[in-house]
C-alpha positions as CSV (number, residue, x, y, z in Angstrom):
1,M,0.0,0.0,0.0
2,Q,1.3,3.1,-0.9
3,P,1.1,6.0,1.9
4,R,-1.6,8.4,1.8
5,N,-1.0,11.6,3.5
6,M,-3.8,12.7,6.0
7,S,-1.6,15.5,7.5
8,M,-2.7,18.3,9.9
9,S,-5.2,20.2,7.6
10,G,-8.3,21.0,9.1
11,V,-6.8,20.9,12.5
12,V,-7.3,24.3,13.8
13,D,-11.5,23.7,13.2
14,L,-10.9,20.6,15.5
15,A,-9.1,22.5,18.2
16,A,-11.7,24.9,19.4
17,L,-10.8,27.8,21.7
18,K,-13.0,25.9,24.6
19,A,-11.3,22.7,24.1
20,A,-8.0,24.5,24.2
21,S,-8.6,26.2,27.3
22,E,-9.9,22.9,28.9
23,A,-7.0,20.9,27.6
24,K,-4.6,23.7,29.0
25,A,-6.5,23.4,32.4
26,K,-6.5,19.7,32.6
27,A,-2.6,19.6,31.8
28,E,-2.0,22.1,34.6
29,Q,-3.9,20.2,37.0
30,A,-2.1,16.8,36.1
31,R,1.2,18.6,36.6
32,A,0.2,20.0,39.8
33,E,-1.1,16.8,41.2
34,A,2.1,14.8,39.9
35,A,4.2,17.6,41.9
36,R,1.9,17.6,45.1
37,Q,2.4,13.7,45.2
38,G,6.3,14.1,44.7
39,G,8.6,14.3,42.2
40,G,7.7,16.0,38.6
41,G,5.9,13.0,37.3
42,A,8.7,11.6,35.3
43,V,8.3,8.6,33.2
44,S,10.5,5.7,32.1
45,P,11.5,5.5,28.4
46,S,9.6,2.2,28.0
47,S,6.3,3.6,29.1
48,L,6.4,5.9,26.1
49,V,5.2,2.8,23.8
50,I,2.1,1.1,25.0
51,D,-0.3,-1.4,23.7
52,V,-4.0,-0.1,24.0
53,D,-7.3,-2.0,23.5
54,E,-11.0,-1.0,23.6
55,A,-11.4,-1.7,27.1
56,G,-8.4,1.1,28.3
57,F,-8.8,3.3,25.5
58,E,-10.6,6.1,27.6
59,R,-8.0,5.9,30.2
60,D,-4.8,5.3,28.1
61,V,-5.5,7.6,25.2
62,I,-8.3,9.9,25.7
63,Q,-7.2,11.0,29.5
64,R,-3.8,11.0,28.7
65,S,-4.0,13.3,25.5
66,A,-5.0,16.0,28.0
67,E,-1.3,16.0,29.1
68,V,0.6,14.7,25.8
69,P,-0.1,14.0,22.4
70,V,-1.0,10.3,21.9
71,V,-0.2,8.9,18.4
72,L,-2.1,6.0,17.4
73,D,-0.5,3.2,15.5
74,F,-3.3,0.9,13.8
75,W,-1.4,-2.5,12.9
76,A,-1.9,-6.1,12.4
77,E,0.4,-9.1,12.7
78,W,-0.1,-10.2,9.0
79,C,0.4,-6.7,7.6
80,Q,4.1,-6.4,6.2
81,P,3.9,-2.6,5.9
82,C,3.1,-2.6,9.5
83,K,6.4,-4.4,10.5
84,Q,8.1,-1.8,8.6
85,L,6.5,1.3,10.0
86,G,5.9,-0.1,13.7
87,P,9.8,-0.1,14.7
88,L,10.3,3.3,13.1
89,L,7.7,4.7,15.2
90,E,9.0,3.3,18.3
91,R,12.4,4.5,17.3
92,L,11.0,8.0,16.7
93,T,8.9,7.7,20.0
94,Q,12.1,7.3,22.1
95,E,14.1,10.0,20.1
96,Y,11.2,12.7,20.6
97,N,11.7,11.9,24.4
98,G,8.4,12.5,25.8
99,R,6.9,15.1,23.3
100,F,4.2,12.4,22.3
101,V,3.3,8.7,23.4
102,L,2.8,6.1,21.1
103,A,-0.1,3.8,21.3
104,K,-0.2,0.6,19.5
105,I,-3.8,-0.9,18.5
106,D,-4.1,-4.4,16.8
107,V,-7.1,-4.0,14.7
108,D,-7.7,-7.7,14.6
109,A,-8.3,-7.5,18.5
110,N,-10.1,-4.1,18.4
111,Q,-12.4,-3.9,15.4
112,L,-14.6,-1.4,17.0
113,L,-11.9,1.0,17.2
114,M,-11.0,0.4,13.8
115,Q,-14.6,1.3,12.7
116,Q,-14.9,4.3,14.9
117,F,-12.0,5.9,13.0
118,G,-13.1,4.7,9.8
119,I,-10.0,2.8,8.8
120,Q,-9.9,1.3,5.5
121,G,-6.5,0.0,5.3
122,I,-3.6,-0.5,7.6
123,P,-0.9,0.9,8.7
124,A,-2.9,3.8,9.7
125,V,-1.5,6.6,11.9
126,F,-3.6,9.0,14.1
127,A,-3.3,11.2,16.9
128,V,-5.3,12.3,19.9
129,V,-4.9,15.7,21.5
130,A,-6.9,17.0,24.1
131,G,-9.6,14.3,23.1
132,Q,-9.5,15.4,19.6
133,A,-8.8,12.7,16.9
134,L,-6.4,13.6,14.2
135,P,-5.4,11.9,11.0
136,L,-1.8,12.0,10.1
137,F,-1.0,9.4,7.4
138,Q,-1.7,6.1,6.0
139,G,0.8,3.4,4.8
140,A,4.5,2.9,5.5
141,A,5.3,6.4,4.9
142,P,9.1,7.5,4.2
143,E,10.9,8.5,7.7
144,Q,11.1,12.3,6.6
145,Q,7.6,12.7,6.1
146,I,6.9,11.1,9.2
147,R,9.4,13.5,11.2
148,Q,7.5,16.4,9.5
149,T,4.1,15.5,10.4
150,L,5.2,14.7,14.0
151,D,6.9,18.0,14.3
152,Q,3.9,19.8,13.1
153,L,1.7,17.5,15.7
154,I,4.0,18.7,18.2
155,Q,3.7,22.4,17.3
156,V,-0.2,22.3,17.1
157,A,-0.4,20.6,20.4
158,E,1.9,23.2,22.3
159,Q,0.4,26.5,20.6
160,R,-3.1,25.5,20.6
161,F,-3.4,23.5,23.7
162,G,-0.3,24.2,25.7
163,L,0.9,20.3,25.8
164,T,4.5,20.1,26.0
165,G,4.9,16.6,26.7
166,V,6.0,14.5,29.7
167,A,9.3,14.4,31.5
168,V,11.4,11.1,30.8
169,D,13.8,9.9,33.4
170,P,16.1,7.4,31.9
171,D,17.2,6.0,35.5
172,A,13.6,5.0,36.0
173,E,14.1,2.0,33.9
174,G,16.2,0.2,36.4
175,A,13.8,1.1,39.4
176,E,12.2,-2.0,41.5
177,P,8.6,-2.9,40.0
178,A,6.1,-1.7,42.4
179,P,4.8,-4.4,44.8
180,A,1.6,-6.1,43.7
181,P,-1.5,-5.0,45.7
182,E,-2.9,-7.1,48.3
183,P,-5.7,-8.8,47.0
184,V,-9.0,-7.3,48.3
185,G,-12.3,-8.5,49.7
186,P,-14.3,-10.8,50.2
187,Y,-17.5,-8.7,49.6
188,D,-20.1,-11.4,50.0
189,A,-21.8,-9.2,52.9
190,L,-21.9,-6.0,51.1
191,L,-23.1,-7.6,47.9
192,E,-25.7,-9.5,49.7
193,A,-26.8,-6.3,51.4
194,A,-27.1,-4.7,47.9
195,V,-29.1,-7.4,46.4
196,Q,-31.7,-7.1,49.5
197,A,-31.8,-3.5,49.2
198,L,-32.7,-4.1,45.3
199,D,-35.3,-6.6,46.6
200,A,-36.6,-4.1,48.9
201,G,-36.9,-1.4,46.4
202,D,-34.1,0.6,48.5
203,F,-32.3,1.4,45.2
204,G,-30.4,4.2,46.8
205,G,-29.1,2.1,49.4
206,A,-28.2,-0.5,46.7
207,V,-26.3,2.2,44.9
208,Q,-24.4,3.0,48.0
209,A,-23.6,-0.5,49.0
210,Y,-22.1,-1.3,45.2
211,R,-20.1,2.1,45.4
212,N,-18.7,0.9,48.8
213,V,-17.5,-2.1,47.0
214,L,-16.1,-0.4,44.0
215,A,-14.4,2.3,46.3
216,D,-12.2,-0.5,47.7
217,D,-12.3,-2.9,44.5
218,P,-12.9,-0.8,41.3
219,G,-12.4,-3.8,38.9
220,N,-15.3,-5.8,41.1
221,T,-17.5,-6.9,37.8
222,E,-20.5,-8.0,39.8
223,A,-20.5,-4.5,41.5
224,K,-20.1,-2.8,38.4
225,L,-23.0,-4.5,36.9
226,G,-25.1,-4.1,40.0
227,L,-24.3,-0.5,40.2
228,A,-25.5,0.4,36.6
229,Q,-28.7,-1.8,37.1
230,A,-29.6,0.0,40.8
231,E,-28.9,3.5,39.2
232,L,-31.3,2.7,36.2
233,L,-33.8,1.4,38.6
234,R,-33.6,4.5,40.7
235,R,-33.7,6.9,37.6
236,V,-37.1,5.4,36.5
237,G,-38.8,4.8,40.1
238,D,-40.3,8.4,39.9
239,L,-41.2,8.3,36.2
240,D,-44.7,8.4,34.9
241,P,-44.6,6.0,32.4
242,Q,-47.4,7.2,30.1
243,K,-46.2,10.6,30.2
244,V,-42.5,9.6,29.4
245,R,-43.9,7.8,26.3
246,Q,-46.2,10.5,25.2
247,D,-43.4,13.2,25.5
248,A,-40.8,10.9,23.7
249,A,-43.4,10.5,20.9
250,E,-44.3,14.1,20.5
251,K,-40.8,15.6,21.0
252,P,-38.6,13.6,19.0
253,D,-35.8,16.1,19.3
254,D,-36.0,16.4,23.2
255,V,-32.9,14.5,24.3
256,A,-34.3,14.1,28.0
257,A,-37.6,12.6,26.8
258,Q,-35.7,10.1,24.6
259,I,-33.2,9.1,27.5
260,A,-36.2,8.5,29.9
261,A,-38.2,6.4,27.4
262,A,-35.0,4.5,26.6
263,D,-34.6,4.0,30.5
264,L,-38.3,2.6,30.7
265,D,-37.5,0.4,27.4
266,L,-34.8,-1.4,29.1
267,V,-36.5,-2.0,32.4
268,G,-39.5,-3.2,30.3
269,G,-37.2,-5.7,28.8
270,H,-37.1,-4.0,25.3
271,V,-33.5,-4.1,24.8
272,E,-33.2,-3.3,21.1
273,D,-35.8,-0.6,21.4
274,A,-33.8,1.2,24.1
275,F,-30.4,0.9,22.2
276,G,-32.3,1.9,18.8
277,R,-33.8,4.9,20.4
278,L,-30.4,6.4,21.6
279,V,-28.6,5.6,18.6
280,E,-31.1,7.6,16.7
281,T,-30.8,10.4,19.1
282,V,-27.1,10.4,18.8
283,R,-27.5,10.5,14.9
284,R,-30.0,13.5,15.0
285,T,-28.3,15.6,17.5
286,A,-24.8,17.4,18.2
287,G,-22.6,19.0,21.0
288,E,-24.1,18.5,24.8
289,D,-27.1,16.7,23.6
290,R,-25.2,14.1,21.4
291,D,-23.0,13.5,24.7
292,A,-25.8,13.2,27.0
293,A,-27.5,10.5,24.5
294,R,-24.1,8.6,23.9
295,V,-23.1,8.6,27.6
296,R,-26.5,7.1,28.5
297,L,-26.5,4.5,25.9
298,L,-22.9,3.4,27.2
299,E,-24.4,3.1,30.8
300,L,-27.2,1.1,29.5
301,F,-24.6,-1.3,27.8
302,D,-23.0,-1.7,31.2
303,V,-26.7,-3.0,32.4
304,V,-26.9,-5.3,29.9
305,G,-23.6,-6.5,29.6
306,G,-20.6,-6.2,27.1
307,D,-20.8,-9.9,26.1
308,D,-24.4,-9.5,24.9
309,P,-24.8,-9.6,21.4
310,R,-27.4,-6.9,21.3
311,V,-24.6,-4.6,22.9
312,T,-22.2,-5.7,20.2
313,A,-24.6,-4.8,17.5
314,A,-25.7,-1.5,19.2
315,R,-21.8,-0.5,19.5
316,S,-21.5,-0.9,15.7
317,A,-24.6,1.2,15.2
318,L,-23.3,3.8,17.3
319,A,-19.7,3.6,15.6
320,R,-21.6,4.4,12.5
321,V,-23.5,7.5,13.3
322,L,-20.6,8.8,15.4
323,F,-17.9,8.6,12.5
């Protein structure tokens, strides 16, 4: 595949002033937090290149992009041009010494991300700066072209968003790894209390019980699912179903009405209807309204469970309307 330039044209339109100011504030907060906790927040050279999947994309790419530009390398094991480009990008990442972070994404294992970015062929390279996705180039581009593109990315990140990268400590490589955290739990009593609260209609109590578990064990799958269900039941508890349905039918552009109707759909077992309603709302809206509908849809995915085929289908539908 010949390299197809997808350089930085149009980046100024994406980098709106509000996003820029918010990114600068987030970056300053991150640096202040690192200083408060001791040290300058320096990272090891090896941490500049990371493998990213769909589950960690929000944390590893979106959140990190508020502090440093994140370059995305979409690749696959069977892709010969990828094997040429990948080592070059990794070498340049070390050479640029913290001015950007390289996130490698295996498209075979992360089909949804590939769809969301509209990728038709690999290797494909994007960047995320302050949450803004920017296309860079496609194909195994010449090193000089890649350097020029990276220089332009760094310039945009600094001038528009105030992102100057992260400090790198070469001595951090030899540091002893942090000890593994002690296992936490068990939480049988707390989880049982949450279930009993749900059965009794005490949705607020159930929410608090699940949050108590997650405060100590953020990865507890049972508590995550239970919290999503309890919050949904608490939301619909005071709704007038007839009025909600009427408002949703009469006001198709009212995002709050569509969200409330989707909650009722899901509680009533109409999973596809709930997902379809919110996907359509995302398609019809923009800005804060679109974000509200998208976030609620993701919350409902948590209620049903990520392995459910209806969630998989709705994620694909969401990707099509977003990108």
